[in-house]
N, C-alpha and C positions, 0 to 999 in steps of 0.2 A: 504493500500500500504506500509506503514511504517512497519507494523507488518510482512508482507511477506518478505520485505528486511531484517529485523532483523533475521527472521527465516533462510533465505538463508545464511546470514553471519555466523550465529551460526552453521549451518550444515557444512560450509566450515571449520570453526575453529575446530570443533570436528573431522572431517575427517583427517585434516592435523595433529592435535595433536595426534590422534590415530596412524597414520603412523609414526610419530616421536617417540612415545613411543615404538612401536614395534622394530624400528631400534635400539633404545638405549638399549632395553632389549636384543636383539640379540647380540649387540656389547659387552654388559657386560658379557654375557655368553661365548663369544669366546675370550675375551681379556685375561683372566688368562691363558688359554691353549696356546695362542699365545706368551705371555710374558715368559712362562716357557721354550719355545724353544730358547729364545735369551740369550746371555751371560749376566750373572748378573741378569736375570729375569726382565729387564726393557725394556718396549716396547714403550718408549716415542718417539724415533726417528726410524721410520721404513723405511726411505728413503734409497735406495741403493746408497752407496757412494764408492769413491775410497780410496786409502791408505791415501791420504792427507785429507780426510774428506769432499771432495766436492761431491755434487750429480752428478751421472753419467747421461749424456744426453740420453734421450729416455727410462730411467728406472723409472718406477712409484713406488710409495710406496706400501708396501705389503697391499693388501686389505683384509678386514675381510669378514664376512658373508654378509655384506650389500654393495657389490660392485655396480658400476654404473648400471649394467644390472638389478640387483635386484631392485634398486631404480627406474629405468625407468619403470619396470613392475608395481611397486606400483603407480607411477604417472599415468600410463595408466588406472589403476582401478579407481583412483580418477577422471580422466578426463571423464571416462565413466559414471560417476554420475553427469555430467554437472557442475563440479566444476572447478575453474580457474587453468590452468596449471602453470601460472606464480608463484602463491603463493606456489604451491606444489614443484616446482623446487627450489624455494628460501629456503624453509624449509628443504628439503632433500639434499641441497648442490650440485645440478647439474645444468648445463646450459640448458636453454630452447632449444637452437639450437641443443645441443647434444641429447636431448630427441626426437626432431622431426626427426633428422637424424637416430636415432635408430628405430623410428617408421616406417620410409619409407625404411629402409634397407631390402634387401631380406634375407630370413631365411638362416642360415648357414647350411652346410651339416650335422653338428652334430645334430642340432635341427630337421632337416628333418628325419635323421635316428632314433632319439628318438621318433618322432611322428609315424614313421612306426613300430618301435618295440612295442610301446604302443598299437597300434591297434592290432597287432598279440597277444600280451599278453592278451588283453581283450577277443579275440576270444578263446584262449586256456583256459582261466579261465571260460568262459561261457560253453565251451564244457565239462569241468570237473564238471559242475553243482556247481561251486563255491567251490570245495573241494581242489583245488591245491593251495599250498603256493609258496613261493619263490623258494624253491629247486626243486619242481616238475615242475614248470613253466620253470625254467632254464634248466632242463633236457629235457623237451619237445622241447624247442627252439633249443638246441644244438644237441640232438640226433634225434628228430623227424623231425625238419625242416632244420637241417644242418646250422643253423645260428651261427656265431662266436660272442659270447657275453659273458661278464663276469657276475659272480654271483652278484657282487656289483651293476652293472649297472641295472640288472633286479630288484634287491631290490629297487633301487632308483626310477625307473620308476613305479613300482607297488605302492610305497609309494606316489608318486606325483599324480598318477591316482586314489589313494584310492582303490586299488584292493587288497583284502585280503581274505584268505580262511575262510571257515565257522567257523572252530574251533578257529581261531586267534592264537596268540602267546601262547605257553605253559607256564603255570604259576605253578611252583612246589614249594611246601612249606614243609619243613622238620619239623616234630613235635619236639619241643624243649624238652630237658631233658628226652629223651626216649632211653633206651638201645636197640640197634638193633643187630641182629645176623650177622655173617659174611656170605659172599657168598661162599658156599661150592660147588656150581654147576659150576659157571663160564661159563655158556652157553653150557655145555657139557651134553646134555640130553640123550645120548645113554646109555642104561643099558642092561645087558645080562640076567636079571631075573626080575620077578615081585617083587613088594614090596621092591624095592631098592631105588626108588626115587618117591616121591609124590609131586605134584604141586597143588597149591590151589589159588583161586582168587574169587572175588565177581562180579557178573553181576547184572545189574539194568534192570528191566522190567516194563514198564508202563502198567497199567490195568485201567479198568473203575472206580475202587474204590481207585486208587492211585498207587504209586510205590511199588513194592515188590523187595526184594533183595534175591538173591540165591547164596549161597557159595557152591562151588564144590571142592572136592578133587579127583584128577585124578592120576591114576597110569601111569607113563610114558611108561613102557615096554608094557603093554597090552592095553593102551589107554582106560581103563575101569574106570567108575566113581565108586569109592569105598566109597564115603561119600558125603552127600549133606544136606543142610539145607535151609529153606525159612523163611523169617521174613519180617515185614513191615519196619524195620529200620536196617541199617548196624552197628550192635553193636558187642562187643566182644563175646557175647553169640551166635551170629549167626555163627561165624567162629569156636568157640569152640565146638558147637554141631555137625557141619559137620566133624570136626576132630575126635570127639568121636565116631561118626557112623563108620568112616573108621577104627578106631582102633578096635572096637567091631566086625566088619565084617571080617577083615583080620588078626588080631592078628600078627602084623608085628614083624620081628626079630629085634635085636638090630642093631644100626647103620643105620636104615632107615632114609633117609633125607626127611624132609618136607620143601619144598621150596615155598616161596611167595614173593610178593613185599612189600615195606614198607608202601604204601598207604598214603592217605592224612589224614586219621583218625586213631587213635591208636587202630586198630583191631588186626592185626597180630603181632603188637608190644606190645599187652596187656599182663599183668601178667598172666591172666587166660589161654590164648592160649599157651604161652610159658611154663608155669608150666605143663599143660596137655600133651604137647609134650615130655618134659623132663621126667616126671614121667612114661611115656609109653615106654621110651627107644629110642625115636626119636631124631634126630639131627636137630634143627631149622636152616634154611638157608634163607637169604634174598638178593634180588638183590639191585641194586643202585636206587636212587630216580629218577623218571621220565624217566626210560629206559625200554621200553616194551620188548626189546630183551632179557633182563635178565630172563624173565618169558614167553618166546615166545610160549611154548607149550600150556599153559592154556589160554594165550591171544588169540591165534588162535582158540581155542576150544570155548571160550566164545564170540567171535566177531560175530558169526552167529546169535544166538538168541537175543542178546542184546548188549548194549555197556558196556565194561568192566570198572568198577570203579577203578581208580588208584589214 
């Protein structure tokens, strides 16, 4: 019996201590940003005062991220684990009567609307097979369902409901200390003759024996594949071989532009690929990092058979 009581007290202490640490951590993260907005950078006195320095009646202090509503929600979680509400209220600095009043209060119109929007967001996300992110869900709500809602509200509700697209957030990494070519195309892919603009990219294809990578060189005017290469790894030799095949087959004139993306690995930015293009009279061109529209022609060409490696 004594051991059970000690275990119960230890569980209460650990739960309350964890809640207190979370609030302190959240407060420490928000305090510098809050103090930077105040004159002199000091946030010691956040009470709303008049010109004489006396607190104004009915005006509360500026609350950080751990306002009463957030603390009441934490206490409700603690109470759901059969832990004493009195101790939790004392540690978190709120009154027990305020907690019970908050618990018995009817939901606000804002919380009802948030619950309604969250349910619609879940259905939209399921209908898209998990491929829709914040922007597409917001477009579906505003254009498809005619709901007036802001982008930030949709992002907040999706984050709270832990609804995320399959791909997740894009993470782009620029290769350090690598010289890249300028963008000579600037999304203007129209050409009046062949062998004026070539675009290239790498696609990844899963097979029974592992992944294979295919580099394709496409002529923008004729939409014809003028060079290609296949290898088990996306190396500089892969892209250089595809470019060499295109040069040998077409014998391009001077000032032919070879356009690519910068990629996550030094393939199109390699010395071998750049030197092969310059020695053949081609003009290397590269789009910006993480922007598929800068190389949209080859991206759309490679999206059907496989996923484009960027």
